[in-house]
N, C-alpha and C positions, 0 to 999 in steps of 0.2 A: 475571592479572587475574581478577576475579570473572566468572563466566560465567552466561548466562541459565538454564542447566539445573543449576547447582551444587546448588540446593536439592533438585531431583528426585533427583539422584544420592546426596546425603547423607542426606536425610530425605523419602522418597517420600510418607509419610503427610501431612506438613505441606504438601508441594507440591500434592498432589491436593485437599487441603482448600481451598486458595486457589482452585484451578481450579473446584472445585464451587461455591464462593461466586459466582464470576464467571458460571458457566453458569446458576445459579439466578436471578441478578439479570437476566440477559439474557432468560431464558425468561419471567420474571414481567412483563417489559415488551414481550413479543411481538417481540423482536429475534432474527433468525436470523444466524448467522455462517458464514464460510467459513474453517475452520482451514487454515493453510499449514504443512506438516510440515517443510520444509527451506528456509526463506526465504533463508538464506545458504548457498550450496553448500559453502563452506569451513568451516562451523561444526563439523560432526561430525568431519571429518578433523583440524581443529586441536585438538579435545578429546582426540585420541588420538595426537598426534604423527605423523600420516600426511598424505599429499598427497591432493588431490581425486580423482585417478585410482584410488586405493585404494577409495574409496567407490563410484565409478561402475562399476568393472570387477571387483571382487573380493568376492564374497558371503561370504568368510571373513575379511574385514578387520575390524579392531576398529571402524572407523568405521561400517561397515554393521551390525554386530551391535548397536551402541549405538542407531543410528537405528531398527533393527528392534524393539528392546526398547521404545523410547519410543512408536513408532507402535502397537505391539501393545497396550500398556497404555492409550493414549489411545482407540483405536478400540473396545476391549473395554469400557471404562468408559462411553463415551458413545454406543454404537451404538443405544441406544433413546431417545436424547435428541432431542426434537422441534425444538430450537433450532439444529440444524446444517442449512444449506441444501445444501451439498455439500462435498467435500474438495478441497483443492488440493495438488499434490505439492510445489511449490517456487516459486522466483521467477526467471524469466528464464534458466533453464539453457541455453536455446538460443543466447544471444548470444555466450558465449565459445567455443562449439564451433567447431572447425576453425581457430581462431586460434593463433598462437604465443604462448600466455600466458606462458611462461617468459621469452621475450625481451621482451615488452611490460612485464612486471613489473620489468624493469631500469630503465625510465624513467618508469613511471606506476604508480598504485596502483589495483588492482582490489579488490573485496571479498574475493577469494580469493587474493591475493598472499601471504598468510601460510601458505597450504597449496597453493601454485601447482603446476600440472601441465597439460600439454597433453592434450586429449581431442577426440574427433571427434563429429560428429552421430550416427554409428552407436553410439558409446558412450552418448550421451544416450538414444537410442531404446531400447537394451537396458536401461538403468537405469530408465526410466519403466515398462517392462514388469515388471521385478522389483518395483518399488515398488507398482505398481497391483495386481499379483497378491497381494502381501502384504496390502494394505488390503482387497481384496475377499474374501480368505480369512477375514477377521474380521467385516467389515461389507459385505455385498454389496448392501445397500439404498441406499447412497449413490452418487451420480454423482461422477466424478472429473474435475477440470480440471488441465491441465498447469501453469498459471501462467506460460506463456511470453510473451515480448514479441513484437511484430511482427517477423518475420524480417528480417535485414539485407537491404538492397537487392540484395546479391550472394550471399545465403545459399545458393541452390541451386548456383550455379557454384562456391562455396567447398567445398561437399560433394565435388565431383569433383576440384578442385585446391586443397586446403587450404593456408592460410598456414603451418601447423605443419610441412608437408612442404617448405617453402621455395620453393613455386611457386604462390603465391596467384593465383587468377583473380577479378578484381574486376569482371568483366563484369556489367552490370545485369541482373537477372532480368526475364523477361517475366511477364505475368499467369499464364500456364500454369505457369511455374517457381514462382511464389509459391504457387499452389494445390497443386502437387506437394509443396512443402516443408511446407505446413500439414498436408496429409494424412499425410505420413510421420512428421513429428515428433510429431503428436498421435494416432498410430495406436492407442495402447493406453489412451487416456483417452476419456471420454464427451463432454467439452466442450472445444472449441477456445478457447484463451486468447490474447489479444493485449493489449499495452499500447501506448498511442498518445499522442504529444505533438507540439506544433507545432515540430518540428525539421526539419533538412534531409532526414532519412531519410523524411519523409512526402511529399516532393516527387517523386512517382512517377506514371507513366502520365498525364502531361499536366497534373498539378496544379501551380499556381504558388504563390508566397508568399501566405500567408493562406488557402490552400485545402487545407492538410494533412489536414483532416477528411475530404476526399473519399476518402482511402484506405480508410476503413472501409466504404464502399460496395462496393469491390472485394473486400474480405475477407469481408463478409457474403455476397456472391454465391458466393464460393468455398466458404464453410462450408456453404451451402445445397446446393451440388452434391456436396460430400463427404458430406453427410447428418448433420452434427452441429451441435448448438446452439453459439452463440458467446457468449463471456464477454469483454467489454471490461473487463479486470481493473483497469486504471488509465487514466485520462485527466485532463488538466488543462492550464491555461494555464502558460506559462513563469513568470509572476508573477500569481497569482490576484488580487492587489490591483488589477491593471489590467484585469480582465475587463470586457467591455462588450457591448452588443447587437451581434451579428454576429461576435463574437470566437470563438476556437477552442472553448472549453467551451460557449459558447452554441450554436454550430453542432452540436457533438457531442450535446448534449441533444436537439436537433431530430432528429438522425440516429437516436438511440435510439428515438424515437417513430415516425418515418417508416419506418424499416427493420424495425421490430418486433424489435429486438435482445433476446434473452431475458434476458441478465444484463449489468449494467453497474455500475461503481463509480467515481465521481468521486474524485479523490485528495484525501483529507481527513486523511491519516495524519501522525503525528509533528508536531503543532503545536509541541511542545517537545522538543528533543533535549538541550540542555545544562542547562536548568533549566525552571521552570514559567512563566517570564515573557518569555523571549526567543524571538521567532519571526521567520521570514523571514531567517534568518542562515546557512542552508546551502542547497545546491542541492536537497536533499530536502524542505525546508520551503517553498520558493517557491510550489508549487501549492496549499498547504494552505488549507482553508476556516476561517480564524479569524474568529469573530463580530466585527463592527465593522469589520474590514478587508476583508471580502468579502461584504457584505450583498447585493449584487446577485446573486452566484452562489448564495448560500444561498436567496434568494427564487426564483430560476429552478429550483433543484433541487427545492424544495418544489412548485412549479407542475408540473414534469415528473412527479414522483412521484404527485401527485394525478390528473393526466391518465391515468397508467398504472393507476390504481385500486389503488395500494399501501396505501391506508388513511390516508395523510398528507393532511390537509385544508389547503387554502389558507386564509389569514386571512379571517375573516368581515368583512362590511361592515355597520356600522362595526366595526373591530377593537377588542375589549375585553380582549384578552390582554395583560397587562402586560409590559414589557421585562424582560430577564434580564441580570443583571450578576454577574460572578465576580471576587473579589479574588484575583489570581494570585501576589502577593507583598506582604507577608510571609505565610508559611503559618502555620497554627495552631501555637502553642507556639514560634514562632521567637524566638530571642534577638536583640534589636536594640539598637543604640546609635549615637550620632552622626547624621550625615546619612543618611537612608534614602530610597530611591525606592519609592513605592507603585505597584503595577501592577494593572490590571484589564482584562477584556474585557467588552464589552457589545453587545447586539443586540436588536432588536425583531422577531424572527421574519423576518428578511430586509430589514428597514428600519433605517436609522440611528436611534439614540436621540437625544433632544434634548440631553442632557448627562449627565455622570457626576459625582456628588459623592463625595469621599473624606472619611471621618469617623474621628475618633479619640475614643473614649469618647462617641460620640453627637454630637460637634460637628464641623461641616463645616470642614475645613482648607483645601480648595481644590476648585474645580470645573473640569472640562474639557469642552469642547463638541465636540471632534473626536478621533478616534483618531490616534495611540496614546494610550490613557488611562493616563497616568502623571504623578505629581506628586512633588515633593521634600518631605520631612518631617524637621524637625530634632528629634531625640530626645536630643540631648546634655545638655540641662539637666533632663531628666525624672528623677524619683526612681525608684529600683528598684521594680519591682512588675509587676503584670499590667495590660495596656492592651488595649482592644477596638478593633480596626481593622475598617473596613467600607467598602464601596463601594455 
């Protein structure tokens, strides 16, 4: 199948031209990004017909050489670019460590089952050192984050008696165990990373259902004792559409302010995986902040950003900024026929809009007063030609 980096491999000049356009657009709008070099740990091994352990443990592997080449080109090209906040090594490398991935892939699907291999926490620590050394050799001005998730409730015990050795120790870690794991796994980076959601793994150290957010207090205190800043790289509700005052994301935003967490990113990624108009259809999209469906959280996020002095201003009173609406299907130049569903998203800066009109050639065909904003349109009797659709 077509891969994310096929263009880079086949036509580097065209690839970097697109990246330059994105970087310039971000910089022009004052937006800083955190590039993640190996979001899917199995990606580079899969591109080279190798397993994950080849990337992690063998600096002469094809997987490592390809990752090394990409990172070297990226860091060299953008090392003077002001729009990069810091670098992140990858995504949640720590979670599969010490597990019997090979056996688990027989009955379940992980991101890396296509390049499956067992590996230990020690392998991850050594890999993060090699990766960090590479990046710093090219761009020593950037701080590095691991991109790790909150350690498993038994992570430190599993390091001593791993599942991959056939004698897993699932004893729950103490606060001291958690701190030791955070320190060791993030030894070679500048910023400790955790990802936190309202699931059963957040029910630690006396926290009950609905109090999963309290774990971040323990982690922040541990990071302070370790002496490194904390990045809450992901957090969000199980279903962002149900967010409400006192809910998980609401409480997490309060924690960001009260604990003075240096870096935090609410989950707003991948609104659309399968197409431009279907959302909340996979586990990855459930926490997403889609305008119109999560206006409460968008408003709270803006309030938090304003309180932290990020330059985001809360709505003025009275609010004179008009609502924003985007037609998400059909796309420009789409060929349509028969019955069509028109889709849009709309929001008023954190407040619901009054209604959304759908127009064909300037004529309103239907109005929706609540999300999801979608209507049916019958195009079967229309003459061939160009038509202007809008919301």
